N, C-alpha and C positions, 0 to 999 in steps of 0.2 A: 218632408212631409210626416213620415211614420217617427221620425222623431220628436217631431212637435207636438203630434197628438198625445206621444207619450207622455212628455212633459206636459203638458195642460192637462190631462188625467191626475199625473201623480201629484200636479199643485191643489188640484182641486178637492183633492183627499182633505183638507187642512179644514174643510170647511165641514166634513161627515164628524159630525161629534160620537157618532157610533164608531165609528173606523180609531178618531181619535183617539179615544177611552181603552179599547183593548191595546192599544201600540202604548200607550200609556201604562197601561198593566204590567202587561210584559217586560218594559224595560223597569218598571221597580221590583218584579220579580227578579231579573238579572242582573242589576244593581246590589238589590239587598240579599241576593241567594244564600249569602255565607247564613243571615239572623235566621232569614225564614228556613234554612234546612231542617235546623232544629225543631220546631212546633209542627212544620209540616211532615217529618219521620215520627212524631210523638203519634200522629194520624195515621199514618203506612207502615207502624213498626209498634203498638204500644211498648214494645217488651224494651226497645228502646230506651224508654227513659224509667227514671231509679222509680222506687215506689215511695220510699221517703220513710225505711225505717217501719215496716208492714208487721204488726204482729198479729198472728194464725196461734187461736188458739187450736189444741190437741186434744183428742179423747177415744178413749175404746183400748182395744185388745192390741189394738198395732201402732198406737201412739208414741211407741219407740221408733219402729222402724219411719215414721211423719216426722220426727223431732231429728233423727238422723239424716236424712234426704234435704231438711230446711236447712240445718247448719252448714252447708255447702253451697247456697245463695245467699250473696251478699243483700244486704238491707232488710232481711228476715228474720225475724226473732218471733220465738215460740214459745207458747205459755202452755203448760201441760192442766187438764183439768182430770178430776175422777170420774164425771159420766158427761154422757153428752149433754143430759140437759143441766147441769152446773156450766160445761162450756156453752150451750145457747143463750146463758142468764147474763156470764161475762158477753156473751156479743153484743147481746141487748142494752147492759151498761155501760159499751162503748170503752171495754176493759182490751178486748182485743178487736183487729179487724176484719177478721176472718174464721170459719171454721172447720178445721177438718175431723171426723169422724172415720179411726181406719177401726175393720170389725173382719175377723176371719171367719169365715165361711165355705165350710169344706179345702181349708187349704191355699183358698186364693184369699186375696185380702182387698175387700170391697170397701171404698174411699166415699162419703156424703161430706159434699162441699160445700158451707154458707158462706155469702159473702151478701154487702150492700148492693143495694137496684137504684139503677136512675141517677148513676155520680161516676165523674172521671175516678174518685177512687176506687171502684167497683172494676171498670174497666183492668186497673195495673191490679188489681186483687187479685182477678182471673191471671191474669198473664203469671204472675209470681207463681200461685197455686199450679198451674198448669207446668211450669219447672218443677215445682216439688214433686210433682205426681210423675214426670217423666226421670225425675233423678233417682226416686225410689223404685221404678218399674226396673231402669239399669241397675240398678245394684242386684233388684229379686231374679233379675235374669241372671247375674253372675255368680252369686249366691248359689241357685236350684241348679244351675246346667249338670253338676255331675250327677245330678239324679234322672236329668230327661233321658231319654229311650232314644231321642234322635239329636242330634244338632238345633239349636235354636237358629231361626233367622239371622244375619247378620246384622248389626245396625247402625244407619250410617253414621258417618267419624262425625264428630264434633267441630264446628269452625269456630275462627275468632272473628270472622270478616267484621267489619262494622256496619250497621247496618243505614250510618248517614252517607257512608259510600255508594252504598247499593242506590241507596232513594235516589240519589245528588243523579248518576248516570242510569238509571232501570226510569224514572218518571220526572224528575226534572229537567234535564239535558231534552230527553227527545221531547218534552212537552213545548221547549223553547223551541226546536226546531223545528217541527211540525204546524204550531199554531201558524205561524205567517203564512206557508203556504195554501192553508185552508181559508185563511182571508184574504189572500189574496184573486183564489177564487170566486170567492161570492162579492168582491170587488168588480172584481170583471164582469160579473151579471150584471150588476145595477149600471157599467160604465155602457155598456151595452143596452140596456131595455129604454135605459133614462133615455140616451139619443133616441129611440125611437119612437117613444113615447110622447116625446115631446116635440117631437119633429126637425129636429137639429140635426137629426143626419141625413136627413136631403141637403142641408147647409154646407156640411163639410163637403158633400159631396159637390158645390158648386165649384172649388177647387181643384184641381187639377189631380188627383187620385180617383183613384177606382176605389171600390167596398172593400177588397183587399189589402188595400193597403191603409184603410181604417180601421179593418179591422188588428191588419199588424201590428201598431200604433199604440192599441188599447191591447193587446194582450202583452206586447214587451213591456212595455209602462205598470202593469200588474204582477208580472211574471220577475221582472226583477228587481222588485221591493224583497220577495220575501229572501234570496240570500245574502241580498246589504244588509237584513235585519238578521240574520243568522249571525253573520259575521262581527256585529256592533254584542249580539248576545253572546256569543266566546269571548269576547275582550273583556266583557264587564263579567264573565263566571272566571277566567282569570282576574283579574284585578282582589276579586272573592279567596282567591286563592284557588278554583275550584280547575286544574290543570285539564283543557281539553285538546286531545294529540288528533293525527288527519287531519286538519282545517279543512287541505283541499276537496279530500272526499268528501269530509260533511257539505262543505258548501256545494259541491257538485250535487250529489244528493239531493239536499234542499233545492236546487235550482230545478233539478228533474221532477220533483212535486210540485213543484209549483206550475210548473210547463203543463202537466198533465192535469193539474187540476183546473186551471186558465182556460185550457182548453176545451174541456168540457162544462165550463161556465160559459163561455163564449157560443159555444156552437146551443146550448140550450137557450140562452139568451135570444140569438137569429130566428131557432125553431119555433119556440113560443112570443116573443114580440109582447111578453106580459113578465114585469118584474116579479109578481110572488107565485105565478106559477113556476118561471125560471129558478128564486134561489128555493121551492120547497123541493122540485126534481132533481136542484143540483146538493142540497143537504141530504137527502135519500140517497145519492149514487155513490157520493162520496162515504158518506156511515158505511154502503153494504160493498163499498171497494175497498175502504180500507182496509174493513175486515174480513173482506176476502183473497187479501194479501196474506192472510196467516196460512194460504197453501202454501205458501214460499218456502222453499229451504231457512230461510230466516227470514222472521218479520222485520220492516224497516226501522221498527222499534229497539230493536233485537240489534239492527245494524248500529244503529246511529251509535247504541249503548256500548259493543264492543270498540268499532270507530275511535269515540271517545275515550276508552282506557288503553288506545293500543292493543288491544287482542284481536286483532281481525285475522280474518281466515281468507283463504279462497274462496269460499262461499261466499264473503261479505263483500269482496272487491267484487267480485260474479254477479250480484245481485242490485250492487250502485251502476253497474256497467250495462244489465239488464235495463232498467227500469230509464237509465242516460237512452237508450237505444229506442227505449217504448217511447219517452217523451219528445224526441227526433221524429219517430216515424207517425206520432198521433198530431203533430204541427200539422207535419206535411198534410197531411187527410183531411187537418181542418182547412188550411189553404186553398188543399183544392176541392172541397165542397164550398167553401165560399166564392168561388172562381164559378160554381154553378148556379149562385142566387140570382136571379133578377132584380137589381137594388129598390126598381121600381116599387115592390113588394111593401115594402115599408113606408 
């Protein structure tokens, strides 16, 4: 009977336009991830997008140093001007895309940057100019090191990691795997409160089932959806050339997360018996809980990223097992709570 209730609730989701739309959006993202990741990465890391031949005007006492720093950056060309005023005229006439005015002040290079405002071009220009200034800083630190009284702080080593790789495994994959549990919990709230508000919960009790059996069926139907979606998203990501490792562990993590939020949704639905109140409380508690998971040695999003790339540690595995155990205990606590309720109150 529990399976029949679960099947009934899952089938009824096809009539919920909001839920279907959310699933279709996730399906679209997973199915076309190799195309979307390029555009989304430009928002996640503007520096990953080529500036397309950015021309920077340089002027002032440190113009030579700025030109040398810019020469090491692909897609950046410099135009030297005699003074900041002529450089600004060139900027206003659109002969250059940005201006850098370098001045020597008490042995320190002070740079004033001018970029266009209010456009995608300005974002790209800021990123490239930041790279120029970072290169200049590195060069000056090396050249002036012998005049320092004490060793300078070591700079972090430069890496050649692809921003697409970082975005895919730290943003896209966790997003696709954690959205299904959150949606399942929200659906669980509706599944309980709508039965109560419409009076159909009493009709279900006409059959030889207890309130615990009814809740089990509804929770089962909602909790199983998330792992199934996760498997589908992983398959679609693989079809787009995005390899996801440790699939069993990831599915286990998604299943545990789904059980946790579904339990929260079911309990709130039974306590409030009102859809709006329950949904509001569910949203607040889930957001607070997800933020509170930052207190763990590894946040679940970090766990997903590490598992997906195959760089898991003992802490990663322990986090998955801890969340799974927590889900089991919380579900058992929910069943015990439901067993204490008087069905006649609904």
